[in-house]
N, C-alpha and C positions, 0 to 999 in steps of 0.2 A: 330549140327543140326539147330540151329536158322539161320545160315549163308546160309544153303543149302536151307531153306524155303523162306528166303528173296531173294536168287539169282534167284530162279525158275521164279518168274513173270518178272524180268529184262530180263532173257534170252529169255522167250517167247516174250516179246515185240521186242527184237532185231531180232528174227527170223521172227516175223509178219512184221515188217518194211522191212527187206530185201526181203521177198516174194512179198509184194505189190510193192515195189521200181522196182523189176526186172519185174513186169508185164507192167508197163508202160516206160520201158526203162531207169528207174532211174531218170526221169525228176521229178523235184519239182512240187507239186501240182499247177495247173493252168498254167503250161508251155507246154500245148499241142496244143496251137493255137486256141482253142475254150474256151472261158471263159463264164461262166454262165453270160447271160445278154448282153454279148458283140458279140455273133453271129450275123453276119449281112448276111441276105438272100437276095432273089430276092426282087424287089420293092413290089411285092404283098405279099409276106412273111411278109415284114417289115409292110405293111399297115394292115394285119391281127393282127400284135402285138398290135395294138391300141384298139383291141376289149377285151383285157384281163381283166376279171372282171365278173361280174353277170349282166344279161340282162333279162327283163320280157315282156311278150307280153299278149294280152288277145285273147282267142279263144272262139267263140261261138259254143256251144255244141247244137246239135238238140233237141228238146223236144219231147214229146209223139207223136207228128204228123210228127215227122221226118222233113226234110228240107222243106218239102211242107206245113206243117202245125204248130203245137203247138210251144209255146215259148220255147227256150232252155235256158240253163244257161250259164253265161259267167265264164270261169275259167281263172286264170293266168297260163301261161306256162313260164318256166325259161330255160334259155340257159347260160351255164358257158363257159368261155375260160381261159386256163391257159397255161403257158409255161412249157416244160418238156425237158427232155433229154439234159441237159446242154444248154437249150436255142435253140435247133435246130429244136423242133417240138413244134406246138400249137395244144393243146387238147380242142375240142369242146364237150360239154356235153348237149344234148337236153333232157329235161325232166329229170334232175339229181335226183337220188335217188328215182325213180319210177321203177315199173316194165317194163315200156316201154323206159327206159332210152336208148339212142343211142349215140355213141361216133364217132366223126369224127377227124381224126388225119391229121393235114396239115403238109408238109415238102417240102423242095426244093429237086428236082432230077436233076442234069445237069443244074442248075441254073433256072429251071422252077418249079412253084408250082403244087404239087400233093396233093391228099387227098385220104384216104381209110375212107369209111363211114362203120361203124359196125352197120348195121341195126336191128330194131326189127323183120324184116321179116326173119332173119337169114343168110342173104347173106352179102358179103362184097365188094361192087362195089369200084372200084378205078377210081378216076377222074384225070384229068389234066387240067390246064389253057387253056380256048379257047378264052377269051376276058377280057382285062383290061383296064379301063379307070380311070380317077380321081375318079370318083363316084362308079364304079362297078366292081367286080371281078366275073367272071364266069367261071366254071369248069364243064367238061361234061365226061361221061363214057369212059374209055380206053377200046377199043375192046380187048376181050379175058380176061378180069378181072373177069368174072362169069362163072360158070359152063354152064350155058345156056342164051344167051341174050334174049330168050323168057320169061324167069320167070320175075315175078313181082320184080321191083327193082327201086331204086332211080337212075335216069339217069343223072341228072344235078342239079346243085345248083349255085345260083347267090346271091351275097351279095352286097347290096347298102348301101353306107356309107352316111348316111344323117345328118352329124355334128358329134361332139365329143360324143354325148350321145344318138344318134338315129341311127338305122340300120334297114334293112329289109332283110329278106331271102326268096327266092323263091326256093322251092324244086320241081322238076318234076319227076314224075313216069312213067315207061314204063311197058308195058307187051305185050308179042307177037310181039314185034317190033314197038309198037305204044304207043303213049303218051295217058295215062289214067287219068292223074290228074296233076294239077299244083297248088301248095298252096303257098300263101304269107303270112308271119308273120312279123308284124312290131313290133319292140323292142324298149324299152328305158333302159338305163344303170341304174341299181339301187345301184351299188357299184363297 
């Protein structure tokens, strides 16, 4: 009886290893051509990797008199970047751990940088690279990625690299086919 009880965990371990090895073609771990931290993407993807960490900005909130009058308060706004999916995507969290948290996921498609923005407005615009220089990466809405292009949505984002510990983002919103807002946030790396 003791031999049977001892043999069962070993048997289960052998079966589990056989199942998982069969799923990846029996290749040893790490032999899939994409290793965590070793994936090399487009130049723009590689540039975004330098943002991994936590960033903070300050945002002026309108006071009792709105933007026309009263003094508002200044709040700190955080954005976080991390690698995921075996180093093949970059996850950006704006307003992390708040009810208005938004997530953008950057990845390469066909050697070109793409992003899906999971917005607090409840839509998910997809954007692709439209401009890249040493200092700026810009992405714009991919036609057909929304239920209706007339709905209020983030239409473009531009990220400016202002040194190792400084960057800014400009988000542009559209509604009814027209730009309704462009907002720039200037960030400093905090970790």
